C-alpha positions as CSV (number, residue, x, y, z in Angstrom):
1,M,6.3,-3.9,-14.1
2,I,6.5,-0.5,-15.8
3,F,2.9,0.2,-15.0
4,E,3.5,-0.7,-11.3
5,R,6.5,1.7,-11.2
6,Q,4.3,4.5,-12.7
7,I,1.6,3.9,-10.1
8,S,4.2,3.8,-7.4
9,R,5.5,7.2,-8.3
10,E,2.0,8.6,-8.3
11,F,1.2,7.3,-4.9
12,Q,4.5,8.6,-3.5
13,T,3.7,12.0,-4.9
14,L,0.1,12.0,-3.5
15,M,0.3,10.4,-0.1
16,H,3.5,8.6,0.9
17,T,6.4,10.7,2.2
18,D,9.1,8.2,0.9
19,T,9.5,5.4,-1.7
20,V,6.5,3.2,-2.4
21,N,7.6,-0.4,-2.4
22,R,4.5,-2.4,-3.3
23,I,0.9,-2.0,-4.3
24,A,-1.8,-4.7,-4.1
25,V,-5.3,-4.8,-5.4
26,S,-8.1,-6.9,-4.0
27,T,-9.5,-9.7,-6.2
28,D,-12.8,-7.8,-6.5
29,S,-10.9,-4.5,-7.3
30,C,-12.6,-2.7,-4.4
31,L,-9.5,-2.1,-2.4
32,L,-6.0,-1.0,-3.1
33,V,-3.2,-1.1,-0.6
34,S,0.2,0.5,-0.8
35,C,3.3,0.4,1.5
36,G,6.6,2.1,1.6
37,D,9.7,3.3,3.2
38,D,7.7,5.8,5.3
39,K,6.7,2.8,7.5
40,L,3.1,3.1,6.5
41,V,0.5,0.8,4.9
42,K,-2.3,2.8,3.3
43,V,-5.7,1.4,2.2
44,W,-7.4,3.2,-0.7
45,D,-10.7,3.1,-2.6
46,P,-9.5,2.8,-6.2
47,S,-12.9,3.9,-7.6
48,T,-12.6,7.3,-6.0
49,G,-8.8,7.5,-5.3
50,L,-9.6,8.4,-1.7
51,L,-7.5,7.2,1.3
52,I,-9.6,4.9,3.5
53,R,-7.1,4.6,6.3
54,D,-3.5,4.5,7.4
55,L,-2.3,1.3,9.0
56,V,0.5,2.2,11.5
57,G,2.7,0.2,13.7
58,H,5.8,-0.8,11.7
59,Q,9.1,0.5,13.0
60,G,10.9,0.0,9.7
61,E,10.3,0.3,6.0
62,V,7.4,-1.8,4.8
63,H,8.6,-4.0,1.9
64,C,5.5,-5.9,0.8
65,V,1.8,-6.0,1.3
66,D,-1.1,-8.2,0.2
67,I,-4.8,-8.4,0.6
68,A,-6.7,-11.5,1.7
69,A,-8.7,-13.3,-1.0
70,D,-12.0,-12.3,0.9
71,S,-10.7,-8.6,1.2
72,R,-11.2,-8.8,5.0
73,G,-7.5,-8.6,5.9
74,V,-4.2,-7.1,5.0
75,V,-0.7,-8.6,5.6
76,S,2.5,-6.7,5.4
77,A,6.2,-7.4,6.0
78,S,8.8,-4.8,7.0
79,A,12.3,-4.2,8.2
80,D,11.2,-4.1,11.9
81,A,13.9,-4.9,14.3
């Protein structure tokens, strides 16, 4: 949990404009996904640290995110009305 909080602060500083709520890593460690109060889900390449893409569409803070076991999909949940 301490490690997750440290990573969360780093992602907030680098690319999110508000609190980072959750980080998920794919089973093969090739993708990392973060989500936060800025209503964004971000997909990263953990080997390079580069942002692959922003997933937009939520109208509220995004509280959790996960990656499918085959790394071909992302699921997120938010405070959308």
